[in-house]
C-alpha positions as CSV (number, residue, x, y, z in Angstrom):
1,X,-12.7,-34.8,25.7
2,X,-16.0,-35.4,27.6
3,X,-17.6,-31.3,27.9
4,X,-20.3,-32.5,30.1
5,X,-16.9,-32.8,32.6
6,X,-15.6,-29.4,32.2
7,X,-16.5,-26.7,35.0
8,X,-19.3,-24.3,33.9
9,X,-19.1,-20.7,34.3
10,X,-21.7,-19.4,37.0
11,X,-24.1,-16.4,35.8
12,X,-22.6,-14.2,38.3
13,X,-19.1,-13.7,37.6
14,X,-18.1,-10.8,35.0
15,X,-16.5,-11.7,31.9
16,X,-12.7,-9.7,31.8
17,X,-12.7,-9.8,28.0
18,X,-15.4,-8.0,27.7
19,X,-15.7,-3.8,27.2
20,X,-17.6,-2.2,30.2
21,X,-19.7,-0.7,27.0
22,X,-20.0,-3.1,23.6
23,X,-22.0,-0.2,21.9
24,X,-18.9,2.4,22.1
25,X,-15.3,1.5,21.6
26,X,-12.4,4.0,22.9
27,X,-11.2,6.7,20.6
28,X,-7.3,5.0,20.4
29,X,-9.0,1.9,20.1
30,X,-10.4,3.2,16.8
31,X,-7.9,5.1,15.7
32,X,-5.2,2.0,16.6
33,X,-7.5,-0.2,14.4
34,X,-7.7,2.3,11.4
35,X,-3.5,3.0,11.5
36,X,-3.0,-1.1,11.7
37,X,-5.5,-1.5,8.5
38,X,-3.9,1.4,6.3
39,X,-0.7,-0.2,7.5
40,X,-1.4,-3.6,6.4
41,X,-3.3,-2.5,2.8
42,X,0.3,-0.2,2.3
43,X,2.2,-3.5,2.9
44,X,1.0,-5.9,0.8
45,X,0.6,-3.1,-2.3
46,X,2.5,-3.6,-5.6
47,X,4.8,-0.7,-6.9
48,X,4.0,-0.1,-10.3
49,X,7.6,-0.8,-11.4
50,X,7.4,-4.0,-10.6
51,X,4.1,-4.4,-12.5
52,X,5.6,-4.8,-15.4
53,X,9.0,-3.5,-15.8
54,X,9.5,-4.6,-19.3
55,X,6.8,-1.7,-20.4
56,X,8.2,0.8,-18.1
57,X,11.8,-0.2,-19.5
58,X,10.4,0.1,-23.1
59,X,8.5,3.4,-22.4
60,X,11.9,5.1,-21.2
61,X,13.9,3.8,-24.1
62,X,11.5,5.4,-26.3
63,X,11.7,8.4,-24.3
64,X,15.3,8.7,-24.4
65,X,15.0,7.9,-28.6
66,X,13.1,10.7,-28.4
67,X,15.1,13.3,-26.9
68,X,18.2,11.8,-28.6
69,X,16.3,12.6,-32.1
70,X,15.2,16.6,-30.8
71,X,18.9,17.2,-29.5
72,X,20.3,16.0,-33.1
73,X,18.2,17.8,-35.1
74,X,18.7,20.7,-33.2
75,X,22.4,20.0,-33.4
76,X,21.8,20.1,-37.0
77,X,19.6,22.9,-37.2
78,X,22.6,25.0,-35.4
79,X,25.6,24.0,-37.4
80,X,23.6,24.0,-40.6
81,X,22.7,28.2,-40.0
82,X,26.1,28.6,-38.8
83,X,24.4,30.2,-35.2
């Protein structure tokens, strides 16, 4: 395609896509862009549970084992002393 044959703009035509004042963006547009960026960042996050399921399962298992040992110890103390 030859660009020499393409229609040329005249300088007195106004560009409908330009903002009236390029230095100032309306508040609504700024808020919409801020919200869009926050939603994009939120949607691409990696939940901590999916980071390392094995590590999470091990920690949970250790916590449950410690709680079971504590219950068994207290049960033994109560039975030994007849409380």
